[in-house]
N, CA, C and O of each residue as an XYZ file, in Angstrom:
284
protein
N     109.295    106.168    105.520
C     109.072    104.735    105.536
C     107.853    104.437    104.665
O     106.827    105.109    104.769
N     107.972    103.439    103.817
C     106.854    103.148    102.919
C     105.915    102.102    103.533
O     106.234    101.459    104.533
N     104.753    101.958    102.902
C     103.739    101.039    103.420
C     104.242     99.605    103.489
O     103.918     98.876    104.427
N     105.025     99.200    102.510
C     105.524     97.829    102.486
C     106.374     97.535    103.728
O     106.280     96.449    104.300
N     107.193     98.489    104.141
C     108.007     98.312    105.350
C     107.129     98.243    106.593
O     107.360     97.417    107.476
N     106.130     99.105    106.659
C     105.227     99.098    107.815
C     104.455     97.792    107.906
O     104.285     97.241    108.994
N     103.986     97.296    106.766
C     103.255     96.026    106.736
C     104.167     94.898    107.226
O     103.753     94.074    108.042
N     105.391     94.863    106.734
C     106.337     93.828    107.136
C     106.577     93.881    108.641
O     106.555     92.848    109.312
N     106.805     95.074    109.170
C     107.079     95.225    110.596
C     105.867     94.851    111.449
O     106.006     94.166    112.461
N     104.684     95.300    111.041
C     103.465     94.980    111.787
C     103.211     93.478    111.763
O     102.810     92.898    112.772
N     103.441     92.851    110.619
C     103.242     91.407    110.526
C     104.260     90.642    111.368
O     103.946     89.562    111.869
N     105.458     91.170    111.534
C     106.443     90.534    112.406
C     105.972     90.566    113.858
O     106.177     89.609    114.605
N     105.348     91.661    114.249
C     104.783     91.747    115.602
C     103.682     90.705    115.748
O     103.613     90.007    116.760
N     102.822     90.600    114.740
C     101.741     89.607    114.769
C     102.299     88.189    114.838
O     101.736     87.338    115.525
N     103.391     87.929    114.140
C     104.013     86.602    114.193
C     104.432     86.261    115.620
O     104.265     85.127    116.069
N     104.972     87.237    116.319
C     105.391     87.017    117.700
C     104.201     86.622    118.574
O     104.302     85.705    119.390
N     103.077     87.315    118.401
C     101.898     87.104    119.245
C     100.963     86.005    118.733
O      99.935     85.742    119.357
N     101.289     85.373    117.636
C     100.405     84.399    117.002
C     100.007     83.249    117.940
O      98.884     82.750    117.853
N     100.897     82.828    118.819
C     100.619     81.701    119.705
C      99.749     82.080    120.901
O      99.254     81.206    121.612
N      99.563     83.368    121.121
C      98.753     83.836    122.244
C      97.271     83.699    121.911
O      96.904     83.633    120.738
N      96.408     83.655    122.943
C      94.973     83.746    122.662
C      94.684     85.049    121.908
O      95.379     86.046    122.104
N      93.676     85.043    121.059
C      93.442     86.178    120.161
C      93.340     87.518    120.891
O      93.957     88.495    120.466
N      92.578     87.581    121.978
C      92.439     88.861    122.689
C      93.775     89.369    123.219
O      94.061     90.564    123.149
N      94.593     88.459    123.750
C      95.911     88.859    124.244
C      96.821     89.282    123.099
O      97.587     90.238    123.225
N      96.733     88.568    121.989
C      97.565     88.902    120.831
C      97.217     90.284    120.303
O      98.107     91.095    120.043
N      95.936     90.554    120.144
C      95.496     91.849    119.624
C      95.926     92.965    120.580
O      96.424     94.003    120.144
N      95.733     92.749    121.877
C      96.136     93.760    122.863
C      97.648     93.969    122.834
O      98.112     95.105    122.937
N      98.416     92.903    122.698
C      99.868     93.012    122.643
C     100.354     93.759    121.413
O     101.266     94.581    121.495
N      99.740     93.469    120.273
C     100.110     94.161    119.039
C      99.805     95.642    119.163
O     100.639     96.483    118.828
N      98.616     95.961    119.640
C      98.225     97.361    119.795
C      99.154     98.081    120.776
O      99.572     99.212    120.528
N      99.468     97.426    121.878
C     100.355     98.047    122.875
C     101.740     98.291    122.297
O     102.339     99.340    122.536
N     102.247     97.336    121.544
C     103.572     97.504    120.948
C     103.584     98.678    119.970
O     104.494     99.506    119.996
N     102.579     98.742    119.117
C     102.518     99.827    118.127
C     102.373    101.178    118.834
O     103.040    102.143    118.459
N     101.508    101.257    119.853
C     101.349    102.512    120.592
C     102.634    102.924    121.293
O     102.977    104.106    121.318
N     103.342    101.962    121.859
C     104.520    102.266    122.676
C     105.791    102.552    121.881
O     106.598    103.393    122.275
N     105.964    101.856    120.774
C     107.259    101.905    120.103
C     107.260    102.541    118.716
O     108.329    102.837    118.183
N     106.115    102.755    118.134
C     106.058    103.370    116.806
C     105.779    104.855    116.961
O     104.955    105.256    117.782
N     106.467    105.669    116.173
C     106.206    107.104    116.273
C     104.859    107.426    115.603
O     104.346    106.634    114.812
N     104.299    108.592    115.931
C     102.961    108.935    115.429
C     102.831    108.873    113.907
O     101.776    108.499    113.395
N     103.877    109.230    113.188
C     103.802    109.175    111.711
C     103.680    107.747    111.220
O     102.948    107.477    110.268
N     104.388    106.833    111.858
C     104.299    105.418    111.484
C     102.910    104.876    111.797
O     102.318    104.163    110.987
N     102.393    105.216    112.976
C     101.044    104.756    113.350
C     100.005    105.290    112.382
O      99.107    104.559    111.965
N     100.121    106.562    112.023
C      99.160    107.165    111.101
C      99.242    106.517    109.721
O      98.213    106.259    109.097
N     100.442    106.256    109.246
C     100.607    105.621    107.942
C     100.026    104.208    107.950
O      99.374    103.803    106.988
N     100.256    103.462    109.020
C      99.693    102.116    109.113
C      98.176    102.176    109.213
O      97.470    101.361    108.619
N      97.691    103.138    109.961
C      96.251    103.326    110.094
C      95.626    103.647    108.735
O      94.577    103.098    108.395
N      96.241    104.510    107.972
C      95.745    104.853    106.642
C      95.758    103.642    105.725
O      94.820    103.416    104.961
N      96.825    102.870    105.808
C      96.924    101.662    104.988
C      95.827    100.666    105.358
O      95.203    100.071    104.480
N      95.594    100.486    106.656
C      94.539     99.574    107.114
C      93.165    100.068    106.665
O      92.326     99.271    106.246
N      92.935    101.371    106.749
C      91.649    101.944    106.336
C      91.415    101.800    104.838
O      90.271    101.766    104.385
N      92.496    101.716    104.070
C      92.386    101.576    102.617
C      92.310    100.112    102.194
O      92.470     99.799    101.014
N      92.069     99.227    103.135
C      91.938     97.819    102.814
C      92.970     96.935    103.479
O      92.750     95.734    103.635
N      94.089     97.509    103.874
C      95.092     96.769    104.616
C      95.791     95.669    103.843
O      96.117     94.627    104.413
N      96.026     95.877    102.563
C      96.668     94.852    101.738
C      97.948     94.339    102.387
O      98.841     95.115    102.727
N      98.022     93.029    102.553
C      99.215     92.397    103.090
C      99.253     92.268    104.605
O     100.082     91.530    105.136
N      98.370     92.973    105.314
C      98.382     92.902    106.775
C      97.694     91.626    107.252
O      96.682     91.201    106.695
N      98.257     91.036    108.277
C      97.655     89.847    108.867
C      96.396     90.240    109.633
O      96.290     91.361    110.130
N      95.436     89.307    109.725
C      94.175     89.613    110.413
C      94.355     90.137    111.834
O      93.604     91.015    112.259
N      95.330     89.622    112.577
C      95.551     90.123    113.943
C      95.923     91.597    113.941
O      95.498     92.345    114.821
N      96.706     92.018    112.969
C      97.095     93.430    112.874
C      95.871     94.273    112.546
O      95.661     95.329    113.143
N      95.071     93.813    111.606
C      93.868     94.577    111.237
C      92.931     94.725    112.432
O      92.357     95.792    112.648
N      92.780     93.661    113.203
C      91.925     93.736    114.390
C      92.515     94.690    115.419
O      91.785     95.462    116.041
N      93.826     94.641    115.600
C      94.480     95.550    116.547
C      94.300     97.001    116.109
O      94.037     97.874    116.936
N      94.441     97.257    114.813
C      94.269     98.627    114.318
C      92.841     99.106    114.536
O      92.620    100.260    114.902
N      91.879     98.230    114.314
C      90.464     98.590    114.512
C      90.213     98.927    115.995
O      89.544     99.911    116.311
N      90.746     98.115    116.873
C      90.558     98.368    118.317
C      91.253     99.649    118.758
O      90.751    100.361    119.627
N      92.406     99.943    118.163
C      93.084    101.186    118.503
C      92.251    102.379    118.052
O      92.189    103.387    118.755
N      91.617    102.281    116.900
C      90.762    103.363    116.414
C      89.548    103.547    117.319
O      89.160    104.674    117.629
N      88.953    102.436    117.738
C      87.784    102.509    118.614
C      88.129    103.131    119.956
O      87.308    103.832    120.545
N      89.333    102.881    120.441
C      89.762    103.409    121.738
C      90.132    104.882    121.680
O      90.141    105.569    122.702
N      90.435    105.362    120.484
C      90.889    106.744    120.348
C      89.766    107.753    120.458
O      90.005    108.956    120.362
């Protein structure tokens, strides 16, 4: 799976949670990625976010940062 697909999928999750309060949205995005994405997908998204996160919505970037802090 390429970065463009991961960005699209992560942003779709963010779109779903966009109406939630920010803390709930970030927690929901992180929980979804942890629960449903395989480790290779999570690592690829994490690498993409660490390299600047081109194309990722701010909620996704915040969720990725919080997931890193929790790890």
